[in-house]
Biotite code that builds the C-alpha atoms (Angstrom):
import biotite.structure as struc

atoms = struc.array([
    struc.Atom([-0.024, 0.146, -0.095], chain_id="A", res_id=1, res_name="MET", atom_name="CA", element="C"),
    struc.Atom([1.268, 3.510, -0.946], chain_id="A", res_id=2, res_name="LEU", atom_name="CA", element="C"),
    struc.Atom([1.384, 6.231, 1.751], chain_id="A", res_id=3, res_name="LYS", atom_name="CA", element="C"),
    struc.Atom([-0.150, 9.656, 1.251], chain_id="A", res_id=4, res_name="ASP", atom_name="CA", element="C"),
    struc.Atom([3.053, 11.672, 0.200], chain_id="A", res_id=5, res_name="LYS", atom_name="CA", element="C"),
    struc.Atom([1.566, 15.175, -0.307], chain_id="A", res_id=6, res_name="TYR", atom_name="CA", element="C"),
    struc.Atom([-1.406, 15.310, 1.853], chain_id="A", res_id=7, res_name="ASN", atom_name="CA", element="C"),
    struc.Atom([-3.854, 17.021, -0.272], chain_id="A", res_id=8, res_name="MET", atom_name="CA", element="C"),
    struc.Atom([-7.583, 17.253, -0.028], chain_id="A", res_id=9, res_name="THR", atom_name="CA", element="C"),
    struc.Atom([-9.544, 15.564, -3.050], chain_id="A", res_id=10, res_name="GLN", atom_name="CA", element="C"),
    struc.Atom([-10.389, 19.010, -4.327], chain_id="A", res_id=11, res_name="GLU", atom_name="CA", element="C"),
    struc.Atom([-6.717, 20.081, -4.235], chain_id="A", res_id=12, res_name="GLN", atom_name="CA", element="C"),
    struc.Atom([-5.862, 16.673, -6.167], chain_id="A", res_id=13, res_name="ASN", atom_name="CA", element="C"),
    struc.Atom([-8.498, 17.231, -8.802], chain_id="A", res_id=14, res_name="ILE", atom_name="CA", element="C"),
    struc.Atom([-7.258, 20.799, -9.335], chain_id="A", res_id=15, res_name="PHE", atom_name="CA", element="C"),
    struc.Atom([-3.698, 19.645, -9.691], chain_id="A", res_id=16, res_name="TYR", atom_name="CA", element="C"),
    struc.Atom([-4.547, 16.901, -12.020], chain_id="A", res_id=17, res_name="ALA", atom_name="CA", element="C"),
    struc.Atom([-6.409, 19.313, -14.307], chain_id="A", res_id=18, res_name="LYS", atom_name="CA", element="C"),
    struc.Atom([-3.609, 21.875, -14.200], chain_id="A", res_id=19, res_name="ARG", atom_name="CA", element="C"),
    struc.Atom([-1.284, 19.202, -14.963], chain_id="A", res_id=20, res_name="ASN", atom_name="CA", element="C"),
    struc.Atom([-3.055, 18.103, -18.133], chain_id="A", res_id=21, res_name="ILE", atom_name="CA", element="C"),
    struc.Atom([-3.503, 21.646, -19.360], chain_id="A", res_id=22, res_name="VAL", atom_name="CA", element="C"),
    struc.Atom([0.316, 22.316, -18.680], chain_id="A", res_id=23, res_name="ASP", atom_name="CA", element="C"),
    struc.Atom([1.254, 19.117, -20.607], chain_id="A", res_id=24, res_name="SER", atom_name="CA", element="C"),
    struc.Atom([-0.843, 19.868, -23.586], chain_id="A", res_id=25, res_name="MET", atom_name="CA", element="C"),
    struc.Atom([0.573, 23.449, -23.890], chain_id="A", res_id=26, res_name="TRP", atom_name="CA", element="C"),
    struc.Atom([4.099, 22.107, -23.656], chain_id="A", res_id=27, res_name="LYS", atom_name="CA", element="C"),
    struc.Atom([3.506, 19.429, -26.248], chain_id="A", res_id=28, res_name="SER", atom_name="CA", element="C"),
    struc.Atom([1.987, 22.142, -28.531], chain_id="A", res_id=29, res_name="ALA", atom_name="CA", element="C"),
    struc.Atom([5.136, 24.335, -28.003], chain_id="A", res_id=30, res_name="ASN", atom_name="CA", element="C"),
    struc.Atom([7.201, 21.278, -28.956], chain_id="A", res_id=31, res_name="LEU", atom_name="CA", element="C"),
    struc.Atom([5.493, 20.608, -32.050], chain_id="A", res_id=32, res_name="GLU", atom_name="CA", element="C"),
    struc.Atom([5.608, 24.361, -33.204], chain_id="A", res_id=33, res_name="GLY", atom_name="CA", element="C"),
    struc.Atom([2.047, 25.234, -32.589], chain_id="A", res_id=34, res_name="ILE", atom_name="CA", element="C"),
    struc.Atom([2.053, 28.803, -31.570], chain_id="A", res_id=35, res_name="THR", atom_name="CA", element="C"),
    struc.Atom([-0.402, 29.559, -28.641], chain_id="A", res_id=36, res_name="ILE", atom_name="CA", element="C"),
    struc.Atom([-0.723, 33.096, -27.565], chain_id="A", res_id=37, res_name="LYS", atom_name="CA", element="C"),
    struc.Atom([-2.131, 32.463, -24.074], chain_id="A", res_id=38, res_name="GLY", atom_name="CA", element="C"),
    struc.Atom([-3.164, 29.700, -22.043], chain_id="A", res_id=39, res_name="ARG", atom_name="CA", element="C"),
    struc.Atom([-6.753, 28.910, -21.754], chain_id="A", res_id=40, res_name="ILE", atom_name="CA", element="C"),
    struc.Atom([-7.679, 27.543, -18.514], chain_id="A", res_id=41, res_name="LEU", atom_name="CA", element="C"),
    struc.Atom([-11.124, 25.826, -17.803], chain_id="A", res_id=42, res_name="CYS", atom_name="CA", element="C"),
    struc.Atom([-10.489, 24.132, -14.262], chain_id="A", res_id=43, res_name="LEU", atom_name="CA", element="C"),
    struc.Atom([-13.922, 24.724, -12.792], chain_id="A", res_id=44, res_name="SER", atom_name="CA", element="C"),
])
């Protein structure tokens, strides 16, 4: 069994996961040469 490493609430964990997905897509687009003028965040 894994121990709770970061001590986050479920709400914090979900926010972090969504933010991580958005950041990952943004970085992938930059690597592929796709220009993104601003980050669009829909984290609600």
